[in-house]
Structures are given as C-alpha cells and as structure tokens.
C-alpha atoms as one frame of an Amber mdcrd trajectory, in Angstrom:
protein
 102.983 118.819 103.195 100.481 116.423 101.695  98.223 118.310  99.368  95.604
 115.675  98.604  94.065 114.059 101.622  90.635 112.888 102.539  90.657 112.408
 106.276  88.211 110.849 108.651  88.571 110.739 112.402  86.579 108.373 114.573
  86.542 108.024 118.314  86.981 104.804 120.220  87.394 102.897 123.503  88.132
  99.210 124.226  89.738  96.842 126.740  92.877  94.791 125.917  93.279  91.059
 126.140  95.614  88.880 124.081  97.343  85.557 123.649 100.250  84.127 121.705
  99.783  81.347 119.168 102.000  78.357 118.493 103.932  78.439 115.197 106.088
  76.174 113.017 109.909  76.379 113.021 109.988  77.954 109.544 107.549  80.683
 110.591 109.662  81.620 113.584 112.773  81.987 111.433 111.233  84.401 108.930
 112.244  88.047 109.183 110.008  90.307 107.046 112.502  93.102 107.763 115.136
  91.627 105.437 115.229  93.891 102.401 113.381  96.727 104.148 116.555  98.778
 104.599 119.645  99.694 102.641 120.896 102.845 100.989 120.468 104.021  97.401
 120.842 101.078  94.990 121.189  98.752  97.975 117.615  99.394  99.131 115.575
  96.193  98.950 112.155  97.846  98.715 110.384  95.451 101.091 107.585  96.578
 103.416 107.564  94.443 106.596 103.802  94.786 107.075 101.098  92.130 107.217
 100.780  89.894 104.135  98.672  86.854 103.326  99.990  84.386 100.735  99.612
  86.039  97.303  97.489  88.834  98.783  96.303  92.048  97.142  95.869  93.563
 100.593  99.344  94.355 101.890  98.757  96.325 105.069 101.921  97.997 106.301
 103.597 101.092 107.727 104.681 104.022 105.579 107.620 105.848 107.113 109.669
 108.982 106.788 112.550 110.592 108.616 113.103 113.805 110.484 116.346 114.278
 108.537 115.466 114.048 104.832 112.934 112.028 102.847 114.392 110.550  99.669
 112.316 108.895  96.971 114.628 105.972  96.289 114.452 104.969  99.960 110.669
 104.524  99.999 109.506 102.525  96.996 107.618 100.230  99.376 106.605 103.139
 101.611 108.965 101.919 104.341 112.647 102.137 105.188 114.067 100.456 108.254
 116.312 103.442 109.001 113.369 105.862 109.345 112.144 107.170 112.685 108.587
 108.295 111.903 105.429 106.578 110.677 103.107 108.602 108.430 100.324 106.038
 108.377  99.392 102.422 107.796  98.171 101.836 104.249  96.656  98.842 102.517
  98.572  98.261  99.265 102.320  98.127  98.641 104.799  97.159  95.973 107.117
  94.224  96.705 110.656  95.338  96.072 110.024  97.226  92.815 112.165 100.288
  92.164 109.398 102.804  91.591 106.996 104.921  93.668 103.455 103.562  93.685
 100.508 102.345  95.809 100.038 102.974  99.525  96.277 103.478  99.232  93.973
 104.476 102.109  96.073 105.389 105.130  95.049 104.882 108.743  96.681 106.448
 111.792  95.750 106.629 115.489  96.188 109.776 117.523  96.108 110.403 121.244
  96.395 114.112 121.915  96.373 116.464 124.868  94.940 119.963 124.550  94.062
 120.425 120.870  94.171 123.554 118.804  90.614 124.006 117.675  89.866 120.420
 118.685  91.764 118.902 115.738  95.391 118.162 114.804  97.027 119.789 111.814
  97.745 117.781 108.704 100.956 115.825 109.421 100.262 116.380 113.104  99.450
 112.687 113.440 102.855 111.473 112.211 104.396 109.487 115.028 107.861 108.535
 116.178 108.166 104.777 116.322 109.900 102.854 119.058 112.311 100.606 117.126
 112.856  98.331 120.119 109.167  97.366 120.053 108.908  96.884 116.295 108.271
  93.242 115.391 107.045  91.441 112.303 106.257  87.900 111.255 104.374  86.487
 108.269 100.925  88.078 108.344 101.525  90.254 111.416 103.236  93.542 112.320
 103.428  95.441 115.612 105.049  98.659 116.803 104.648 101.181 119.632 104.121
 104.773 118.558 105.822 107.000 121.099 103.585 109.897 120.233 100.590 109.209
 120.464 101.494 106.464 122.986  99.643 103.756 121.056 100.471 100.134 120.253
  99.674  99.463 116.597  99.063  95.934 115.314  98.352  94.887 111.738  97.025
  91.487 110.704  96.405  89.959 107.279  93.330  87.718 107.228  92.811  87.066
 103.498  93.949  88.079 100.051  91.586  91.077 100.158  91.138  91.687 103.880
  93.106  92.820 106.923  92.593  94.021 110.475  94.104  96.903 112.452  94.217
  96.884 116.250  95.236  99.960 118.220  95.797  99.937 121.966  95.777 103.387
 123.542  97.927 104.101 126.589  97.477 106.784 129.223 100.005 109.567 129.500
 101.487 110.451 132.904  99.202 112.937 134.653 102.020 115.434 134.902 102.285
 115.704 131.146  98.627 116.008 130.145  95.829 118.144 131.438  93.280 116.318
 129.287  93.234 113.569 126.718  91.560 113.029 123.371  91.962 109.898 121.299
  90.917 108.948 117.818  91.672 107.461 114.445  92.427 109.143 111.142  91.458
 107.812 107.723  93.635 109.392 105.034  91.906 108.201 101.868  94.329 110.008
  99.571  97.390 108.606 101.267 100.325 107.363  99.150 103.237 105.133 100.125
 105.684 107.816  99.070 105.342 111.275 100.566 104.059 113.472  97.762 104.809
 117.180  97.604 103.210 120.049  95.737 101.146 119.037  92.731 102.680 115.563
  92.431  99.575 113.807  93.688  98.488 110.287  92.636  95.049 110.655  94.266
  92.695 111.913  91.559  89.294 111.241  93.111  88.298 110.118  96.582  85.114
 109.510  98.561  84.170 108.365 102.023  80.790 107.665 103.582  79.695 106.437
 107.000  76.519 104.543 107.812  74.088 105.911 110.375  75.777 104.142 113.256
  79.059 105.743 112.150  80.948 102.474 112.751  80.873 101.136 109.195  82.300
 103.001 106.240  82.898 102.876 102.524  85.814 104.677 100.911  87.115 104.817
  97.370  90.132 106.332  95.702  91.106 106.713  92.083  94.870 106.311  92.238
  97.254 107.125  89.387 100.572 105.350  89.911 103.718 104.922  87.870 103.140
 101.173  87.432  99.521 100.721  88.476  98.058 103.223  86.030  94.782 104.901
  86.948  92.977 102.455  89.186  89.947 102.551  91.452  90.213 100.987  94.918
  87.086 100.328  96.964  87.216  99.814 100.723  84.557  98.579 103.111  85.358
  98.728 106.806  84.017  98.166 110.272  85.227 100.171 113.265  84.950  97.827
 116.241  85.833  98.382 119.892  86.967  95.129 121.485  84.662  95.834 124.408
  82.594  98.635 125.849  81.147 101.220 123.498  82.391 103.961 121.241  80.888
 107.438 121.381  80.835 109.492 118.199  79.789 113.131 118.250  79.482 113.999
 114.579  81.359 114.096 111.305  82.430 117.233 109.512  83.616 118.035 106.016
  86.533 120.436 105.709  87.494 122.368 102.607  90.924 123.531 103.732  94.150
 121.633 103.165  94.545 121.696 106.914  92.047 120.162 109.256  92.038 123.475
 111.072  89.977 124.885 108.210  86.258 125.565 108.229  84.116 122.425 108.447
  80.464 121.561 108.016  78.627 118.655 109.590  78.466 115.718 107.166  78.854
 111.942 107.296  80.163 111.753 103.736  82.644 113.624 101.612  84.168 113.542
  98.159  87.101 115.222  96.488  88.422 115.626  92.980  91.364 117.779  93.968
  92.367 116.358  97.326  91.363 119.465  99.244  88.226 118.054 100.867  88.262
 116.368 104.268  85.863 114.547 106.499  86.579 114.980 110.182  85.059 113.303
 113.194  84.964 115.524 116.246  86.893 114.164 119.188  85.511 112.812 122.425
  87.554 114.033 125.373  88.519 111.152 127.610  89.679 111.029 131.179  93.402
 110.890 131.784  93.207 107.146 132.420  92.523 105.489 129.071  92.695 101.970
 130.583  94.486 100.511 127.512  91.339 100.731 125.427  91.478  99.130 121.997
  89.992  99.607 118.594  89.837  97.149 115.734  89.284  98.236 112.157  88.403
  95.420 109.780  88.871  96.325 106.130  87.904  94.632 102.870  89.361  95.729
  99.536  87.987  95.377  96.014  88.793  96.618  92.526  85.146  96.175  91.535
  82.749  97.802  94.016  81.923  98.599  97.641  79.577  95.620  97.745  82.357
  93.337  96.570  84.726  94.775  99.173  82.186  93.885 101.845  81.851  90.362
 100.451  85.626  89.986 100.439  85.786  90.976 104.110  82.929  88.672 105.061
  84.569  85.814 103.195  87.786  86.350 105.155  85.971  86.738 108.489  82.639
  84.870 108.217  82.172  84.932 111.989  82.076  88.554 113.125  82.505  87.512
 116.745  85.915  85.946 116.227  88.654  87.797 118.088  91.782  89.439 116.756
  93.920  86.877 118.549  91.955  83.961 117.101  92.362  85.498 113.650  96.074
  85.850 114.259  96.322  82.156 115.134  94.490  81.275 111.934  96.816  83.455
 109.861  99.856  81.816 111.420  98.401  78.388 110.638  97.882  79.419 107.003
 101.451  80.600 106.723 102.804  77.454 108.347 100.849  75.298 105.898 102.804
  77.012 103.105 106.201  77.444 104.735 106.507  73.836 105.950 107.187  72.659
 102.394 110.855  73.618 102.735 112.978  72.216 105.573 116.620  73.277 105.796
 119.472  72.518 108.149 122.515  74.776 108.166 126.127  74.209 109.058 126.919
  74.905 112.715 128.864  78.084 111.971 126.240  79.469 109.571 123.541  80.508
 112.017 121.964  83.253 109.877 121.426  81.012 106.855 118.100  79.640 108.080
 116.743  83.158 108.571 118.014  84.213 105.135 116.501  81.212 103.353 113.182
  80.987 105.187 112.712  84.742 104.735 113.468  84.345 101.033 111.015  81.433
 100.885 108.423  83.691 102.547 108.958  86.402  99.920 108.123  83.949  97.127
 104.562  83.962  98.512 104.261  87.707  97.950 106.018  87.646  94.561 102.742
  87.370  92.627  99.226  88.459  93.560  95.868  86.681  93.479  93.343  89.287
  92.318  90.418  86.840  92.312  87.571  88.166  94.447  84.609  86.342  95.960
  82.686  84.523  93.235  85.736  84.117  91.021  85.509  87.720  89.783  88.377
  89.966  88.751  88.934  93.118  86.726  90.826  92.307  83.543  93.414  94.384
  81.731  90.691  95.025  79.141  88.650  96.882  81.784  85.932  94.219  81.848
  84.833  92.126  84.798  85.662  88.452  84.287  84.870  85.258  86.174  88.078
  83.237  86.285  86.417  80.163  87.731  83.642  79.963  85.144  85.782  80.932
  82.167  88.500  78.411  82.931  86.032  75.649  83.736  84.770  76.074  80.175
  88.097  76.635  78.468  89.932  73.818  80.202  87.072  71.344  80.577  89.308
  68.390  79.688  92.132  69.485  81.992  93.542  67.127  84.594  93.530  69.978
  87.127  90.972  70.520  89.829  88.812  73.557  89.145  87.625  73.903  92.704
  87.934  77.410  94.101  90.822  76.214  96.259  92.859  75.355  93.158  95.296
  77.995  91.953  94.542  76.978  88.384  91.158  78.719  88.610  92.511  81.970
  90.060  93.564  85.144  88.278  97.048  86.346  89.186  98.903  89.478  88.233
 101.848  91.628  89.364 104.193  90.067  86.837 107.565  91.807  86.929 108.735
  89.415  84.251 112.054  90.908  83.125 113.171  90.564  86.746 111.492  87.312
  87.730 111.753  85.051  84.664 115.243  83.895  85.653 114.425  82.602  89.143
 110.912  83.141  90.530 108.933  81.434  87.780 111.330  78.439  87.668 110.959
  78.160  91.452 107.161  78.048  91.167 107.277  75.466  88.374 109.592  73.239
  90.400 107.875  73.529  93.778 104.151  74.010  92.983 102.848  72.899  89.603
  99.253  73.822  90.457 100.304  77.399  91.179 102.509  77.516  88.083  99.613
  76.542  85.817  97.387  79.148  87.497 100.010  81.805  86.805 100.438  80.714
  83.202  96.698  80.690  82.559  96.578  84.223  83.944  99.347  85.262  81.548
  97.345  83.697  78.717  94.258  85.642  79.804  96.234  88.884  79.873  97.702
  88.109  76.446  94.235  87.623  74.978  92.717  90.644  76.720  95.408  93.105
  75.601  96.504  91.208  72.461 100.094  91.213  73.689 102.127  89.054  76.020
 102.604  90.757  79.406 105.865  92.516  80.158 105.191  94.172  83.542 101.557
  93.886  84.583 100.487  95.362  87.909  96.924  94.481  88.809  94.883  95.067
  85.694  97.295  97.551  84.115 100.096  96.795  81.678 102.941  99.099  82.656
 105.204  97.932  79.767 108.188  98.496  82.053 111.635  97.242  80.997 111.833
  95.378  77.690 111.167  92.142  75.928 108.914  89.189  76.554 111.347  87.013
  78.485 108.492  85.694  80.616 107.593  83.384  77.733 110.375  81.167  79.107
 107.947  80.179  81.881 105.434  78.865  79.361 108.146  77.112  77.383 109.555
  75.374  80.451 106.063  74.313  81.531 105.321  72.920  78.079 108.636  71.050
  78.005 107.768  69.658  81.433 104.633  68.062  80.001 101.978  70.689  80.772
 101.307  72.057  77.295  97.721  70.771  77.348  96.989  72.764  80.514  97.072
  76.179  78.829  96.494  77.776  75.452 100.033  77.913  74.102  98.863  78.211
  70.479  97.051  81.500  71.106 100.062  82.962  72.904 102.343  81.860  70.067
 100.132  83.461  67.429  99.903  86.802  69.241 103.568  86.784  70.233 104.620
  86.215  66.641 102.603  89.238  65.495 103.905  91.293  68.399 107.492  90.357
  67.466 107.394  90.932  63.729 105.444  94.121  63.099 104.602  97.448  64.746
 102.233  96.687  67.621 100.101  98.829  69.954 101.136  97.122  73.224 104.634
  95.955  74.231 105.960  96.546  70.745 109.521  95.882  69.651 111.570  98.995
  68.999 112.860  99.363  65.428 111.279  96.040  64.552 111.513  96.369  60.767
 115.221  97.183  60.878 115.836  94.399  63.372 114.133  91.857  61.113 116.022
  93.031  58.045 119.502  93.674  59.488 119.602  91.625  62.677 120.059  94.448
  65.170 118.274  97.453  66.659 119.920 100.643  65.401 121.402 103.047  67.916
 119.585 105.967  66.261 116.228 104.539  67.372 117.116 103.803  70.988 119.836
 104.773  73.442 119.811 101.171  74.675 119.762  99.519  71.259 122.409  96.908
  72.062 120.442  95.782  75.105 117.320  95.480  72.969 119.151  93.395  70.358
 120.309  90.963  73.037 116.824  90.809  74.532 115.118  90.255  71.198 117.567
  87.446  70.354 116.572  85.625  73.543 112.894  86.344  72.927 113.219  84.964
  69.400 114.679  81.771  70.818 111.581  81.477  73.027 109.255  82.252  70.128
 111.025  79.698  67.979 110.772  76.957  70.567 107.087  77.453  71.346 106.443
  77.651  67.595 108.005  74.208  67.262 105.677  72.917  69.980 102.565  74.181
  68.157 103.888  72.917  64.800 104.383  76.330  63.182 107.554  75.342  61.356
 107.984  78.507  59.299 107.803  80.807  62.325 110.064  78.494  64.317 112.734
  78.488  61.618 112.729  82.263  61.185 112.707  82.998  64.911 115.488  80.547
  65.741 117.622  82.078  63.005 117.094  85.494  64.626 118.017  84.067  68.033
 121.684  84.293  66.976 121.402  88.035  66.262 123.439  88.770  69.362 126.457
  88.043  67.142 125.735  91.128  65.031 126.788  93.523  67.788 129.778  91.616
  69.206 133.174  93.307  69.249 136.040  90.815  69.076 138.437  93.593  70.045
 136.534  94.691  73.163 135.023  91.285  73.938 131.631  92.745  74.729 128.509
  93.847  72.845 128.381  97.365  71.415 125.816  99.734  69.878 125.566  99.505
  66.099 124.241 102.280  63.877 121.975 101.796  60.879 124.920 102.244  58.484
 126.581  99.234  60.105 129.155 101.104  62.200 129.874  99.515  65.572 130.661
 102.120  68.214 132.083 100.704  71.435 132.797 102.487  74.686 136.459 102.844
  75.621 135.926 100.333  78.394 132.911  98.351  79.486 132.439 100.657  82.468
 133.070 104.006  80.777 130.462 106.744  81.317 129.266 106.310  77.733 128.771
 102.608  78.417 126.380 103.354  81.280 124.429 105.605  78.925 123.989 103.053
  76.153 122.824  99.967  78.051 119.635  99.432  80.029 120.266  99.584  83.777
 123.886  98.602  83.383 127.116  98.820  81.434 128.816  96.812  78.701 130.362
  94.376  81.180 126.968  93.528  82.657 125.398  92.820  79.289 128.411  90.921
  77.936 126.943  87.747  79.442 123.282  88.040  78.448 122.903  85.181  76.015
 121.011  82.843  78.361 119.756  80.567  75.581 123.079  80.015  73.808 126.007
  80.200  76.198 127.988  77.819  74.005 127.445  80.231  71.108 128.653  83.123
  73.244 131.703  81.102  74.289 132.490  80.501  70.612 132.850  84.267  70.068
 135.993  84.205  72.236 139.367  83.096  70.861 139.154  79.947  73.001 137.154
  78.388  75.858 140.025  79.406  78.133 139.636  83.058  77.064 135.910  82.865
  77.842 136.732  81.432  81.273 139.412  84.059  81.979 137.148  86.963  81.034
 134.335  85.620  83.204 136.761  85.105  86.085 137.995  88.710  85.791 134.383
  89.889  85.874 133.976  88.427  89.363 137.461  89.119  90.715 137.192  92.797
  89.791 133.748  93.056  91.362 135.125  92.031  94.768 137.491  94.982  95.087
 134.788  97.408  93.981 132.263  95.940  96.390 134.704  96.104  99.297 135.224
  99.804  98.591 131.676 100.958  97.872 129.271  98.194  98.983 125.752  97.726
  97.639 124.619 101.416  97.523 126.687 101.990  94.379 126.136  99.929  91.194
 129.118  97.637  90.708 130.509  98.053  87.163 131.466  94.380  87.110 129.198
  91.722  88.590 126.301  93.713  90.050 124.524  91.501  92.559 121.803  94.117
  93.015 120.343  93.760  89.521 119.084  90.806  87.565 120.880  90.909  84.201
 123.800  88.797  85.479 121.921  86.308  87.635 123.116  83.480  85.393 126.739
  84.649  85.091 128.230  82.837  88.143 126.934  79.546  86.738 128.318  80.058
  83.242 131.689  78.574  84.217 129.826  75.271  83.848 130.027  75.819  80.081
 133.791  76.342  80.161 136.811  74.247  81.032 136.553  74.623  84.832 133.147
  74.295  86.499 134.719  74.543  89.973 134.717  78.315  89.515 130.911  78.225
  89.503 131.107  76.316  92.771 133.541  78.841  94.246 131.704  81.991  93.195
 128.206  80.713  93.941 129.231  80.014  97.530 131.109  83.305  97.955 128.400
  85.503  96.457 125.678  84.290  98.833 127.899  85.247 101.772 129.177  88.499
 100.324 125.834  89.982  99.277 123.123  88.458 101.494 122.580  88.630 105.244
 119.829  88.541 107.864 119.934  92.335 108.302 117.371  94.833 107.043 119.958
  95.718 104.380 120.475  92.012 103.730 119.786  91.904  99.995 121.984  93.796
  97.513 119.220  95.638  95.642 115.508  95.761  94.916 113.969  92.367  95.618
 111.799  92.856  92.517 108.891  90.634  93.479 110.968  87.706  94.709 113.782
  87.790  92.146 116.554  88.227  94.713 114.791  85.900  97.130 114.764  83.006
  94.684 118.307  83.715  93.465 119.714  83.130  96.941 117.367  80.182  97.522
 118.465  78.334  94.403 122.122  79.230  94.827 122.235  78.110  98.466 120.657
  74.790  97.486 123.366  74.220  94.864 121.115  74.443  91.792 120.273  77.260
  89.397 117.677  77.285  86.580 118.488  78.019  82.962 115.161  79.557  82.031
 113.768  78.360  78.731 115.890  75.209  78.631 114.082  73.344  81.431 117.281
  72.421  83.213 119.447  73.412  86.160 123.114  74.230  86.528 124.864  72.598
  89.469 126.824  74.740  91.902 127.947  74.387  95.536 125.232  73.984  98.192
 125.754  76.225 101.200 123.210  74.277 103.255 123.885  71.153 105.282 120.695
  69.515 104.015 117.251  70.368 102.681 113.983  68.614 101.967 111.646  70.364
  99.542 108.078  69.250  98.947 107.258  69.474  95.240 103.505  69.943  94.886
 102.183  68.082  91.877  99.369  69.025  89.548  96.095  67.421  90.637  97.724
  65.405  93.383  97.446  65.856  97.121 100.714  63.971  97.666 103.851  65.973
  96.889 107.112  64.388  95.861 110.306  65.167  97.746 113.568  66.655  96.597
 116.185  65.824  99.219 119.568  67.571  99.099 122.284  66.235 101.377 125.917
  67.226 101.786 128.876  65.262 103.082 131.923  67.050 104.556 130.437  70.459
 103.751 132.138  73.456 105.363 133.444  76.937 104.626 136.614  75.326 103.286
 135.040  72.369 101.525 133.179  74.273  98.836 133.993  72.102  95.806 131.844
  69.201  94.670 134.118  66.166  94.620 131.244  64.032  93.414 127.464  64.123
  93.212 125.236  61.113  93.684 121.735  61.295  92.212 119.574  58.604  93.769
 122.766  56.775  94.700 124.376  56.900  91.241 127.260  59.181  90.354 126.388
  62.196  88.219 129.125  63.455  85.896 127.676  66.611  84.335 127.316  70.185
  85.663 123.757  70.207  84.242 120.671  68.339  85.398 117.255  68.314  83.723
 114.110  69.212  85.618 112.675  65.791  84.822 115.422  64.135  86.882 114.474
  66.206  89.939 110.770  65.382  89.640 110.817  61.827  88.289 110.320  59.892
  91.540 108.361  60.206  94.778 111.717  61.010  96.400 114.790  62.235  94.542
 118.025  62.524  96.496 121.035  64.636  95.568 124.057  63.816  97.711 126.925
  66.294  97.355 130.342  65.087  98.545 132.366  68.187  99.251 136.106  68.812
  99.272 138.599  71.641  99.650 140.384  70.472  96.505 139.564  72.500  93.415
 138.607  69.506  91.307 135.228  68.082  90.524 133.705  65.035  88.972 131.091
  67.357  87.450 133.419  69.293  85.141 133.562  68.291  81.472 136.663  66.259
  80.726
C-alpha cells in the first residue's frame, strides 16, 4: 500500500468531440514505446507519455502488475509488460537506472455502488487495454477497462500539459448506479513505494471557491533529484455542460474510508492526510462525458506555475484537439531536420532511427520558466535571459527568448551522454549546444564544481569523473570558444582535479597526483577511477592550452597517460593497484572479483576505456595485430553470450546495454584492419536494437543509446574530445540531416548516400567526400560542416577490403 498520499477527488461531466491532425512522415514513424519494456538489465527506462521538446513536464502513465512489482522494471514509472495503471504523473526520468520523480498523480474513477461513498486507497488502480494503447510525440492514449474511461495526455509546453478523460457508461445489467470522478494523488511517486520508503515529505492542496481551480505542492526527496519542491496550478474543465461539486473533505486515515471533515484545502507532513471530494451520483447513461485538466508546473511558486500554464495556453477557449494539432506541428518542426531512407528489406530501421531522433529531444531539459527565471543549483532564483544578455553582450548569438542560448538547461547525465548525445547536439544544432554549454558554465559557477550528474537544480554526483568537459572542448575546437566562459570552467576544474573538493571531488586525489593511480584501499573501483581521471586530465590539459595556462596544461597532459600505471601486460587489461605498488588482477576479465572491482562492469569492459589515446593503448600490446586480435575476440565472444542470455543479463564481453564500450567497435580504425569496424558496427545495430518495446539493450540514459544507434546507422561515430568522427558502415540507404548553425536561420545539409548497400555489402569499398575520394577512417567535424551542403557517398561491397584502412 501507498503510505503517503494526498488525494483529491472532483466530479465532472462533459460531451466528446474530436478530430485527427495531419502530421509529417517522421512524426508518424516515431514509437515512444521503444525502450519502455525489457527485463532486468535490458529495461530501457522510457516512459511513453506526453513530452514536449526539452520539457520539464513529462506527463505519463505509472504502471504496475498483478504478478509482482520489481523496482528495476519501473525506473520511469512504466513498463510495457505491466497490466495496471496506478496513475498519470507529471515528471519522469528518461531512461536513467534509478527510482525517482513521478510527482502529482491523477487518476479517473467510474464506480458503481461505493463503500461509504469513496474507494479505498489503490481502489482506483485500473487494468489497461493494451490494444487501445497508443503514443506519439506529445500525446498518449489508453482505455482503462475499469473504470471504463478513455485517458488522453497531451504536452502543450515545457511546463504545461493537459489531461482529457472520457467516461463511458457501463451496461445496465452490471451497475445499479454510477459515480464518476477524478483523484489527485499529490504524494504519488513513479515507483510504488512501500512502508516507510516515502519520497513525499510535505504536500499541500487548495481549491478556489469555484472548486475548479487548484494549487498543489509537494516536497519530493528523490535519489537523483534531491529534496525538491514542485508547485502545480491546475484548472478542471468540462468540455461542455457543467460540473457539480458537493464539497471537499479532509481525511486523516491512510485509507479514504477514514473519518473526514469538510475542507477545501489540506496539508500533510507525513503523508497521512487526504482531501476528498464527495461524489455526485450520475445516471447509468454517462453520455461519454469528458473532463479536461490543464496543469502548469513550476519549481518557484504557485503564481509562476499559473504563468507557465497561461504562457502555454494563452487562449483558454482553445480546444484539446486544437492544442494537439499545435503540439504535432511543434514536433514536426523539430523532427523534419532528419530525413532517412532505408533499404527495402530493412523496414523497421526508419522507426528505430526516428524514435531515437525523438529521444534526443527529451535527453536534456529546459528549466527556464516564464520571464527567463529558473532555480539554480545554489538555491537562488536566476534570470537566464538577463544574466546571459549581460555576460555575453558581444556574442554573435541571438538572445531572444526563442534562442536556446538564453535558456537554462539541466538533467545532465554526463558520464552516459558525453560519448554520443552532446556530440550529436553540437553537430546538428549549434544554438542548442551553446545553450547547454552556458548552462553547464552556470552550474559550475553556482556550485564551484563542474557538473557530473545534475537533475534539475540538484547535483546528484552520480557515477564518476568530469567527462562532460569533452563537450566544451569540442565546441571550443569547433570555433565557439568566445560563446562561453571557458576560462572560468578551466580554473574551477583545475582546483577540483588537484585538491580535496566539496563537490564532485576526485577520490584519493593526493595519491593519484603523486603516484599516478588511485589506490585500491581507497575505493573498490580504483582502476576505473584511474582510467576516468586520465581521460579527464586530457580534457583539462586541452582546455588549459586554449586559455593559455601552459603550466596546468603540461601537468594535466602528463597525467593523461596514467592509464599505463595499472596495465597488466600478462592479462592485457587494467587491474587494481594498491598503495604499495602491487598490481592485483582478477583471474580472468570476467571473474567474480573483476565485477567487484570495476564500476558497472568487468575488466574486459574497461580494457578499452582510453578514448583520448587509443594509439597509446594499442602500443601497450605486443603488436598492432595483437591489439586487433584482442578487440576481435571481445566482440566474437560477446555474440555467443548474447545468443544464450540476451539483454537482461550483463554481457561480460561487449555489453551493448552500458556506455563504457560505446567507442570499442570503432577502435579497429586504429589498427591494421578497419573493415572490422564496418562489420561490427553494422551487426551490432541489428543484434541489439529493434522497433519493439524491448528494442534497446539497456537504460537509454537520457538519449545515450538513442544517439549511439543514430550515429552508427549513419556510418559515423564521434570521438569525444578530439572533435572528429570515426567512419563505419552506414546501415541506411540515404540520409539528409539539417545542421542548424549558430545565429543563422539557414541550416547547412549533411547528405549521406550509399551505392550498392545491402545486408551483404557492408564494407566500404570507397568513400567520396564532396566527389573526392577519402582515404582515412577518420573525418574531422570541420569537413562535415564546411559547406552549405556536404555529401558523403559510400560505395559498398561484400569484399572485406576498404580504401579507408591505413596502408
């Protein structure tokens, strides 16, 4: 049972009318259900509910099952395999592997004879009709078998959404009387919480005199989000006719059956206080009446929540269906920037890629509220528009409110996303990329530490390292250094990396600086930290060069080779080292002790994490051929394991469901035979990704998986922090990608074409770049963005030979 719930029930009646809106081809191919299913480690963590591009408000269903409810199946609140809906809540994680969010639940009910006039807690949970469940960008719909209600959810802005519930009559033989209503569960959470494990610490709700407008707040304590206040302003609106409300009551029992007193407001510090609206008993024929609930969300105040709703819906008379059309138009304006054609026998590819493209728009979150306001990680209210207009007065960017550069973004899952999501943004939308980087700069200044995993205005410090600095480095190398304050980030990052620090500190930093490795005594995952710090030092060194701090650059770049200090030539992987210098390796890379001494992986997974110096890693092997053979075995062995166990079990070799080895398939480009990158890149997209609900091999992690399969299917993969791409084997037939430029309304085009591409012809015989043959497996970002139209023409063959491989 839920222990902490603030509940409000309101009564309603409306008449249905609706229409369908025209959409773009990309919109129609998106399936928000991809990644919403899967078992154990194969669960994608995606909620298929209603999202606006980069929205804080993520209105979606939270589900459970009549069999057993398992935590790792509900990080997003939803699992496609479930058969019951607990409620529709307004905030959700996007593929992160932790329980959090799911604030302010709403659920319709449509009951017959009631015990005491009210349902029990949990009595409103409803079985969903899977055949009626549909979702598209910004919209979700399902029929609830009990209470015989159609539920529709619609995103209308970054901080606003609309519910619509259509109530159906029951057959007369099954009901002697009918009562219908709506439940507001202010203390709802995406994950079903039992006993004392309650994230809702404080909650309030209050209705105006007309009892059709409300204000609710909840202080929510989540694993990533920290302790955060959410403020909701809402309007309960029948589509037609009128709604009769008897009165509101406040209940003190954990069940609604408890004693109640008449009140139109309630508060709770323990989750044991309810507000209940008495039911109006209807006739048996409900005539498909409807109710809309329009909700604004704020992290600042009730007044701001109201402003956010009014900004999203300035005309209160506009209909749900007109709003839906507008939302579809907004999504199409974003999705149309990528156009893909697939091979004839690869029908699901368009759904996979357009759905992945869609998930890039929910991979970060725009927390800017009306007026440019946002709550910073320092707990203060800031005005992003005003502050950036002053700070970047000489910038070439537009500081209009419509420009991403003047918005504050958060939800940075940077250990996961630095490899693929941030490079995707920098390539496809420079305006957005600069807005994200300026937000990271703001966070760095406010908390005096570079962000590691920031959710909203809380630094969760999840995972390790500051690998997200690669985004700033790539942007600076691309010519955007003047668009953000790189010098301030460099100064703070240097302090954060070289001494004990209060936020996002380095473990065992003094020993690491002196000896070149993190000692196993100080951390069970010391070898992983050493590898991470070596990469981070490369990033620190390179940005130090850009701001002319030569001393810091020299020291940091020297430390960037510290990965060598924990290498075992005998085992050919990295091992924990103790403070006395002893190197203690697991018997094999996948031994039980190996899983215990590496972060989220084993020794085989981390054997390839030297993303900044692959040539240096290759040099640790007896020969380039030995490097190639070991990498080949890593993938060959993973196939047999995957065929036996699938995605639910972590693969001890290449683990497609986690991010540490995202670069590994492309590392053959550094060896003697780059055709193996072409082979494995093509095979992995088919082996691990599909158009099913279980169609991604692990947590999407805020667009990390989405952008991995996007890049790989296009035949390119970023090497984060080096501002270049590794060439693979495009699975597509062709693609045209609009690259949105900073301060320009005219995007350039990246056109990718293939000749003789097929399931058999997976090797790149030759590549033409703007009509000229390209003879390297690497290509700089500047080449892809240098002209109004850049064309890559891949000539494919079944022969395992390539003009791209080093001679």
